[in-house]
Residue, then its C-alpha position, 0 to 999 in steps of 0.5 A: m823205306q820199302t818193307h818186306d815183312l815175312n809171315e811164318n810160311s814166307r819166313r821158312q821159304f826165306l831161310g830155305s832160300l838163304a841156306t841154298g844160296t849160301a851153300a851154293l857159294t862157290m869160290a867164284g861166287l864168293f868173290a864175285p861181289l868183291q871183284k873190280t868193276t870195269a871202271g877199276e873200282t872195288i864194290l865198296s862204299e865210300h865209307a869203307m875207303d876212309a878206313e886207312q885214315w880211320f886206323k890212324k886214330v888208334k892211340g895209347k900205349h897198350r893196344i889190342v884188336f879183338d877179332i870177332t867172327r861170330p855170335h858167342e853169347i856176351l863174350p865178344f863184347a865182354w873181353p874189350r871191357v875186361f881189357l879196359l877194367t883190368n888195365e885200370a886196376t893195374g894203373t893204366p887209364s882207358s885213355d892210354c889204351g887203344v882198343v879195336m873191335v873187328l866185326r866180321h864174317d857171322a858177326i856183322p849184324y852186331a854193327m847194325k841197327d835194330e830195324l835191320w835185325t827185324k827185317y832181315k831175321f838176323g837172329e835166325v840167319f846168323k844164329a844170334d840169340d837174344p841174351k834175355t829170351k835165349a831165342p833168335s834175336t829180333r834186335n841188336p842186344f849190344a847196340s844200346p843195352a839198358k841198365g842191368d842188362f849184363v851182369v858178370p860174376g866177379f865183376g857185377e854189372v858191366a857196360i858192354g854195349l857198343n855205345q858204352l864201349q865207344e864212350s870208353g874209346v873203343m873203335v869198332c869196324v865191320c867187314g865190307a866184304a862180308m856185307s857184300v857176300y851176305s847181301n847177295a845170299l839174302a837177295a834171292g830169298m827176299n826177291m830184292k836186289a843185292e845192291d839195295i840190301r847192301k846200301e840199306w845195311v851201310a845206311g843202317l850201321l850204328p853211329g861211329v862204326q867204320e866199314v872196312p874193305s874186309g875184316v881180315w884187312a882190318v885185323g892186319r891194319a890194326q896190328e900194323h898200328g901196334c895192336a896185339y891180336c886177340f881172337a874173341g869169337 
């Protein structure tokens, strides 16, 4: 994999270029990465095109979709676990719960592996702090947390890693539209091709995470499959 490590000076230049590029995204610029090609196909990976079938896997009597739009401490990952724990406490096992998490807008890096957080400075770009250091994170703190990483008053240690939530049947998806927009915004700051960045992000999705055409598309599909809506950050 080609590396584009950033020293302090180039890091500042990169973040400045990103801010300029993001601010310059007019409505036309915003939708340009999503427009149809001359062949009539949207610029989405094949992975995203499987999303309709993926949503047919939602099961259980009690269904809910958590709409996650930005980093918000541990809350976007705690709420799905609280939903499962309180259902169990009231007699409903997790096997009878259908839970979908939609990572969209500024929350998309949580769908990706640690090495992408390091390379693309996701902690700084998306203002996502590490719960341990309280500084911009250089890793995905919710990808596969260690024992004792997350303790919530009244609940004790909680299993809110994405891998742990998935083990409990939680389905996780990420916004393909946001990946297109942000890969274009970062491309200029890193002197890279936007399509190369996007392909790397798709290849670096965590196991079991489904790319969807857009986060709002996914929120709508989840509700069509019987999920109640919950805004989670």
